[in-house]
Kinemage of the C-alpha trace (Angstrom):
@kinemage 1
@onewidth
@group {chain A} dominant
@subgroup {mainchain}
@vectorlist {calphas} color= white
{ca met a 1} P 0.038 0.096 -0.010
{ca ser a 2} L 1.508 3.304 -1.126
{ca leu a 3} L 2.107 6.430 1.262
{ca phe a 4} L -0.339 8.295 -1.112
{ca tyr a 5} L -2.941 5.725 -0.408
{ca lys a 6} L -2.579 5.736 3.297
{ca ser a 7} L -2.399 9.496 3.407
{ca thr a 8} L -5.165 10.180 1.174
{ca val a 9} L -7.599 7.877 2.911
{ca leu a 10} L -7.382 10.318 5.803
{ca thr a 11} L -7.713 13.288 3.530
{ca ala a 12} L -10.594 12.003 1.494
{ca gly a 13} L -12.259 10.692 4.550
{ca cys a 14} L -12.174 14.174 6.105
{ca leu a 15} L -13.058 16.262 3.312
{ca ile a 16} L -14.733 14.563 0.290
{ca ala a 17} L -16.373 11.524 1.930
{ca thr a 18} L -17.856 13.218 4.938
{ca gly a 19} L -18.462 16.573 3.309
{ca phe a 20} L -17.079 19.964 2.835
{ca thr a 21} L -18.422 22.689 4.728
{ca ala a 22} L -18.184 26.332 3.297
{ca tyr a 23} L -15.284 28.131 4.949
{ca ala a 24} L -15.349 31.666 6.314
{ca asp a 25} L -13.017 34.154 4.578
{ca glu a 26} L -10.670 34.000 7.663
{ca glu a 27} L -10.601 30.153 7.625
{ca met a 28} L -9.797 29.960 3.832
{ca asp a 29} L -7.174 32.667 4.189
{ca arg a 30} L -5.628 30.411 6.934
{ca ile a 31} L -5.826 27.338 4.633
{ca leu a 32} L -4.333 29.236 1.779
{ca asn a 33} L -1.395 30.449 3.885
{ca glu a 34} L -0.888 26.884 5.008
{ca ala a 35} L -1.036 25.375 1.666
{ca met a 36} L 0.948 27.980 -0.339
{ca pro a 37} L 4.576 26.847 0.981
{ca his a 38} L 3.683 23.360 -0.414
{ca met a 39} L 2.229 24.347 -3.896
{ca his a 40} L 5.683 23.875 -5.696
{ca his a 41} L 5.905 20.159 -4.637
{ca ser a 42} L 5.448 17.298 -7.050
{ca cys a 43} L 3.870 14.034 -6.152
{ca glu a 44} L 7.451 12.621 -5.825
{ca ser a 45} L 9.023 15.618 -3.870
{ca ile a 46} L 6.375 15.640 -1.220
{ca leu a 47} L 7.192 12.082 -0.265
{ca ala a 48} L 10.918 12.808 -0.480
{ca asn a 49} L 10.500 15.742 1.867
{ca tyr a 50} L 8.253 13.708 4.367
{ca pro a 51} L 9.370 10.176 3.852
{ca asp a 52} L 8.298 8.855 7.140
{ca asp a 53} L 5.589 11.378 7.943
{ca glu a 54} L 2.244 10.158 6.600
{ca glu a 55} L 0.370 12.569 8.797
{ca ala a 56} L 2.191 15.657 7.268
{ca val a 57} L 1.502 14.433 3.654
{ca ala a 58} L -2.119 13.834 4.561
{ca glu a 59} L -2.414 17.219 5.978
{ca ile a 60} L -0.827 18.867 2.926
{ca val a 61} L -3.068 16.917 0.673
{ca arg a 62} L -6.099 17.901 2.778
{ca leu a 63} L -5.285 21.657 2.421
{ca met a 64} L -5.006 21.109 -1.249
{ca val a 65} L -8.288 19.347 -1.449
{ca ala a 66} L -9.900 22.340 0.599
{ca val a 67} L -8.380 24.779 -1.902
{ca ser a 68} L -9.780 22.765 -4.867
{ca leu a 69} L -13.112 22.656 -3.470
{ca phe a 70} L -13.311 26.171 -2.399
{ca asn a 71} L -12.005 27.209 -6.059
{ca arg a 72} L -14.781 25.229 -7.480
{ca glu a 73} L -17.294 26.527 -5.040
{ca val a 74} L -18.330 22.994 -4.147
{ca asn a 75} L -19.892 22.027 -0.831
{ca val a 76} L -19.997 18.196 -1.056
{ca glu a 77} L -22.696 17.741 1.574
{ca glu a 78} L -24.994 19.964 -0.415
{ca glu a 79} L -24.137 18.778 -3.881
{ca ile a 80} L -24.276 15.058 -2.698
{ca pro a 81} L -26.606 14.557 0.004
{ca asp a 82} L -26.481 10.643 -0.056
{ca glu a 83} L -23.860 9.558 2.538
{ca glu a 84} L -23.187 6.260 0.726
{ca leu a 85} L -22.511 8.148 -2.507
{ca arg a 86} L -20.120 10.602 -0.629
{ca ala a 87} L -18.326 7.506 0.604
{ca thr a 88} L -17.547 6.299 -2.854
{ca leu a 89} L -15.870 9.656 -3.708
{ca lys a 90} L -13.068 8.749 -1.204
{ca asp a 91} L -12.118 5.691 -3.311
{ca glu a 92} L -12.450 7.535 -6.582
{ca phe a 93} L -10.341 10.391 -5.342
{ca ile a 94} L -7.745 8.067 -4.012
{ca asp a 95} L -7.675 6.014 -7.156
{ca arg a 96} L -7.466 8.882 -9.376
{ca leu a 97} L -4.741 10.688 -7.397
{ca glu a 98} L -2.560 7.497 -7.406
{ca gln a 99} L -3.089 7.178 -11.247
{ca ile a 100} L -1.929 10.659 -11.942
{ca cys a 101} L 0.990 10.593 -9.517
{ca glu a 102} L 2.170 7.099 -10.752
{ca ala a 103} L 2.012 8.155 -14.332
{ca asp a 104} L 4.093 11.220 -13.802
{ca pro a 105} L 5.796 11.591 -10.428
{ca asp a 106} L 6.922 15.002 -11.366
{ca thr a 107} L 3.304 16.259 -11.640
{ca leu a 108} L 2.747 19.240 -9.316
{ca leu a 109} L 0.841 17.673 -6.325
{ca ala a 110} L -1.544 20.661 -6.145
{ca gly a 111} L -2.657 19.913 -9.964
{ca ala a 112} L -2.850 16.348 -9.322
{ca val a 113} L -5.121 16.769 -6.253
{ca asp a 114} L -7.239 19.358 -8.190
{ca ile a 115} L -7.727 16.826 -11.142
{ca ala a 116} L -8.416 14.004 -8.784
{ca thr a 117} L -11.022 16.027 -6.859
{ca lys a 118} L -12.727 17.260 -10.061
{ca asp a 119} L -12.859 13.695 -11.358
{ca ala a 120} L -14.218 12.306 -8.298
{ca leu a 121} L -16.892 14.717 -8.114
{ca asn a 122} L -17.855 14.218 -11.869
């Protein structure tokens, strides 16, 4: 089981599967400020920088998912009220993120997360 799989299970479970609540401007500013230092990382470089810290990788991916959902103006709980359907989003997100990162480890992680988020929601 890859580090991305383990990390994104937590991430997707927190944001996509259980829902995304609209953030207040102050909270979104905090999320953006926390995410910005990591936006230059590729799928491979994030793992190289945090080789034994699954929680750090999961937190960084979580921040990027929050930014992606915010930019898309998506509230998962409102868009997908069925809990079972939301639960399937987690697996779709994880599968898609792994596909993108395995196909090109040099892909920017933020871009991979955004694509995986979009694909899971479609």
